[in-house]
C-alpha positions in Angstrom: -88.2 3.1 -58.9 -87.0 6.7 -58.6 -90.5 7.7 -57.7 -90.7 5.1 -54.8 -87.3 6.3 -53.5 -88.6 10.0 -53.6 -91.7 8.8 -51.6 -89.6 7.1 -49.0 -87.3 10.1 -48.6 -90.5 12.3 -48.2 -91.9 9.9 -45.6 -88.8 9.8 -43.5 -88.4 13.6 -43.6 -91.9 13.9 -42.5 -91.4 11.4 -39.5 -88.2 13.2 -38.7 -89.8 16.7 -38.6 -92.8 15.3 -36.7 -90.5 13.9 -34.0 -88.6 17.2 -33.8 -91.9 19.0 -33.2 -93.0 16.6 -30.4 -93.5 18.4 -27.1 -94.6 17.5 -23.5 -97.0 19.8 -22.0 -98.2 20.0 -18.3 -100.0 22.5 -16.3 -100.8 23.1 -12.5 -101.2 25.7 -9.9 -99.1 27.3 -7.1 -100.4 29.5 -4.2 -100.3 33.2 -4.7 -98.2 35.4 -2.6 -101.0 36.1 -0.3 -101.9 32.4 -0.1 -105.6 33.5 -0.9 -105.6 32.4 -4.6 -104.3 29.6 -6.9 -102.1 30.8 -9.8 -102.4 28.6 -13.0 -99.1 28.0 -14.9 -98.5 25.9 -18.2 -95.2 24.4 -19.4 -94.2 23.1 -22.8 -90.9 21.3 -23.4 -89.2 19.3 -26.0 -90.2 15.5 -25.9 -86.6 14.7 -26.1 -84.1 15.8 -23.5 -81.6 18.5 -24.5 -78.5 19.8 -22.8 -79.5 22.7 -20.5 -76.8 24.7 -21.9 -78.4 24.8 -25.4 -81.8 25.6 -24.1 -83.8 28.9 -24.1 -86.5 29.3 -21.4 -89.2 31.7 -22.3 -91.6 33.0 -19.6 -94.7 34.4 -21.3 -96.4 37.3 -19.4 -100.0 38.2 -20.5 -101.4 41.7 -20.4 -104.5 43.2 -18.8 -108.0 41.7 -19.4 -106.5 38.6 -21.1 -104.8 35.3 -20.1 -102.1 32.9 -21.4 -104.0 31.5 -24.2 -104.0 34.7 -26.0 -100.1 34.7 -26.0 -99.7 31.3 -27.9 -98.8 32.4 -31.6 -95.3 33.4 -30.7 -94.4 30.3 -29.0 -96.0 28.1 -31.8 -93.9 30.1 -34.5 -90.6 29.6 -32.2 -91.3 25.9 -31.7 -91.8 25.4 -35.6 -88.4 27.1 -36.0 -86.7 24.9 -33.5 -88.6 22.9 -31.1 -85.7 21.4 -29.2 -84.3 24.9 -28.4 -87.3 26.4 -26.4 -88.9 25.6 -23.0 -92.1 27.8 -22.8 -93.8 28.7 -19.6 -96.9 30.7 -19.1 -98.9 31.9 -16.0 -102.2 33.6 -15.5 -102.2 36.4 -13.0 -104.6 36.2 -10.1 -108.2 37.1 -11.2 -107.3 36.3 -15.0 -107.9 33.2 -17.1 -107.7 30.0 -15.1 -106.3 31.5 -12.0 -108.5 32.0 -9.0 -109.2 35.3 -7.5 -111.7 38.2 -7.9 -112.2 38.8 -11.6 -110.6 41.9 -12.9 -109.5 43.1 -9.5 -106.2 43.4 -7.4 -105.7 45.0 -4.1 -102.1 45.9 -4.9 -100.0 45.7 -8.1 -97.2 44.4 -6.0 -99.1 41.1 -5.7 -98.7 40.6 -9.5 -95.0 41.3 -9.1 -94.7 38.7 -6.1 -96.7 36.1 -8.0 -94.4 36.6 -11.1 -91.4 36.1 -8.9 -92.7 32.9 -7.4 -93.5 31.6 -10.8 -89.9 32.2 -11.8 -88.7 30.4 -8.6 -91.0 27.6 -9.1 -89.2 27.1 -12.5 -86.0 26.8 -10.6 -84.3 29.9 -11.6 -82.6 30.5 -8.3 -81.4 26.9 -7.8 -78.0 27.7 -9.5 -78.2 24.5 -11.7 -80.1 26.2 -14.6 -77.6 27.0 -17.2 -80.2 27.7 -19.9 -80.8 31.1 -21.1 -83.8 32.7 -19.5 -86.0 35.5 -21.2 -89.2 37.3 -20.1 -91.7 37.9 -23.0 -94.2 40.4 -21.7 -97.2 42.2 -23.3 -98.9 45.5 -22.2 -99.6 45.2 -18.6 -97.4 42.1 -18.3 -94.4 44.4 -19.4 -95.3 46.8 -16.7 -95.2 43.8 -14.1 -91.7 42.7 -15.4 -90.2 46.3 -15.3 -91.4 47.1 -11.8 -90.1 43.5 -10.7 -86.8 44.2 -12.4 -86.4 47.6 -10.8 -87.2 46.2 -7.4 -85.3 42.9 -7.6 -82.6 43.9 -10.2 -79.5 42.4 -8.5 -81.3 39.2 -7.8 -82.9 38.7 -11.2 -79.9 39.9 -13.3 -78.0 36.7 -12.4 -80.7 34.7 -13.7 -82.6 36.7 -16.6 -80.7 37.0 -19.8 -83.1 39.5 -21.3 -86.5 40.8 -21.6 -88.9 41.3 -24.7 -91.6 44.0 -24.1 -94.5 44.1 -26.5 -96.3 47.5 -26.2 -95.5 47.9 -22.5 -97.9 49.7 -20.4 -95.4 52.5 -19.6 -98.4 55.1 -19.9 -101.9 53.9 -20.5 -104.1 55.9 -22.7 -107.4 56.7 -20.9 -109.2 58.7 -23.6 -112.2 56.4 -23.5 -112.7 56.4 -19.8 -111.7 59.9 -18.2 -115.0 59.6 -15.9 -113.7 56.0 -14.7 -110.2 57.4 -14.2 -111.4 60.3 -12.0 -113.9 58.1 -10.2 -111.1 55.6 -9.6 -108.8 58.3 -7.9 -111.8 59.4 -5.6 -113.1 55.8 -4.7 -109.6 54.5 -4.1 -109.6 56.6 -0.9 -112.7 54.7 0.3 -110.8 51.5 1.1 -111.5 48.1 -0.1 -115.2 48.9 -1.0 -114.4 51.7 -3.4 -111.5 49.8 -5.0 -113.8 46.7 -5.8 -116.6 48.6 -7.6 -116.6 47.4 -11.1 -117.1 49.0 -14.7 -117.7 47.3 -17.9 -114.7 46.6 -20.1 -116.0 48.3 -23.4 -112.8 47.5 -25.3 -113.6 45.5 -28.7 -111.3 43.2 -30.3 -111.2 45.2 -33.4 -109.5 48.1 -31.5 -106.8 45.8 -30.5 -106.0 43.9 -33.7 -106.8 44.1 -37.5 -107.1 40.3 -37.7 -110.7 39.8 -37.6 -110.5 36.1 -36.6 -108.4 37.2 -33.5 -110.7 40.3 -32.8 -113.7 37.9 -32.9 -112.0 35.4 -30.5 -111.3 38.2 -28.0 -114.9 39.3 -28.0 -116.3 35.9 -27.5 -113.6 34.4 -25.3 -115.5 33.8 -21.9 -112.1 34.1 -20.1 -111.5 37.5 -21.4 -112.4 39.8 -18.4 -115.7 41.6 -19.0 -115.6 43.8 -16.0 -112.7 45.5 -14.3 -112.6 47.2 -10.8 -111.6 50.7 -10.1 -108.8 49.5 -8.1 -107.4 47.4 -10.9 -107.2 50.5 -13.1 -105.9 52.7 -10.3 -103.1 50.1 -9.5 -102.0 50.0 -13.3 -101.9 53.7 -13.5 -100.1 54.2 -10.3 -97.4 51.5 -11.1 -97.0 53.2 -14.6 -96.2 56.5 -12.9 -93.8 54.8 -10.5 -91.5 53.5 -13.1 -91.7 56.1 -15.9 -88.4 58.0 -14.8 -86.4 54.9 -13.9 -85.4 53.5 -17.1 -81.7 54.2 -16.6 -81.6 51.6 -13.9 -82.8 48.7 -16.3 -79.5 46.9 -16.8 -80.2 43.8 -18.8 -80.7 43.4 -22.6 -84.2 44.6 -23.7 -86.1 44.4 -26.8 -88.9 46.8 -27.4 -91.7 46.2 -29.8 -93.9 49.2 -30.5 -97.2 49.3 -32.6 -97.8 52.4 -34.6 -101.6 52.3 -34.2 -101.8 51.5 -30.5 -105.0 52.9 -28.8 -104.4 51.3 -25.4 -100.9 52.6 -24.4 -99.1 55.6 -25.2 -96.1 54.5 -27.2 -94.5 57.8 -27.5 -93.9 57.6 -23.7 -92.8 54.0 -24.4 -90.2 54.8 -26.8 -89.0 57.7 -24.6 -88.6 55.2 -21.7 -86.8 52.7 -23.9 -84.3 55.4 -24.9 -83.5 56.0 -21.2 -81.8 52.5 -21.0 -78.2 52.3 -22.1 -77.9 52.1 -25.8 -75.9 48.9 -25.9 -78.6 47.2 -23.8 -81.8 48.1 -25.9 -83.1 47.5 -29.3 -86.4 49.1 -30.6 -88.6 47.9 -33.3 -91.5 49.8 -34.5 -94.4 48.2 -36.4 -96.2 51.2 -38.1 -99.4 49.3 -39.2 -99.9 47.2 -36.1 -102.4 47.8 -33.3 -102.0 47.1 -29.6 -102.3 43.2 -29.6 -99.1 42.9 -31.6 -98.7 39.1 -31.4 -102.3 38.6 -32.6 -102.2 41.2 -35.4 -101.8 41.1 -39.1 -98.1 41.0 -40.1 -97.2 39.2 -36.7 -94.8 36.9 -38.7 -92.4 39.8 -39.2 -92.6 40.5 -35.4 -92.0 36.9 -34.6 -89.0 36.7 -37.0 -87.5 39.8 -35.4 -88.0 38.1 -32.0 -86.4 34.8 -33.0 -83.4 36.7 -34.5 -82.9 38.7 -31.3 -83.1 35.6 -29.1 -80.7 33.7 -31.2 -78.2 36.6 -31.2 -78.5 37.3 -27.6 -78.2 33.6 -26.8 -74.9 33.3 -28.6 -73.1 36.0 -26.4 
């Protein structure tokens, strides 16, 4: 009898947890800022409606060469923690993932910023009815896009964005492997659109980004990971990083910086220096000495996810 009662309680608990984890997902496209491309977005929300005052909206912004699917581990962790708390939103920048556009190329870095702003507007950030907490979660180049947008649209976004989480943001890219490409990019950039669109092979291997062999293999074999990059793409990233490097003081919303100790893609000493330029009461810096660049797909990522969850809960209670 006791065993039967225990089985019923176990079943009821399992059904309750399954119901709590149920989500509704939908995706679609919106026009790019130049009206030339279709920008893919995806949204995941609790199956059961929750008061907007209790919700946390996360906007997941991917890095260079990748797309939204590479940034799914953190949302999955947070949903398991509290599915009813989080609305999750992803996009693919033009030329990445499921968005249209010339693969691995952009004419101007500002196009990424404009498309991100349109993405936020699409999710009703500016309607004035949204009482949920809104956070940007950005990796690598995605962090650079977010920082540039905040610096240029600060007053507008500050009213809507509660904070930003930056995982190995591209404050200063490391170009150790491609000095020739860098010099060529600088030269050919002056040749106009033809020079900017010349492509070179993406030689980065997954094992250089993460110590998780499964995630590394996924990066190498995923057909939506960019295999070629244009010289203009590289030039725009470098130029954007140069433009923001001395402007940290003007960032005036809460920031959580997540830095890897073994990053071979971005120079995290420069990243830490940038972070420390933000007012102390607005920034928190976490360093993971054994992690590589792809922090959310690396070994030990559960510790990172826990830190992110704790920061979000703490900031959302303020």
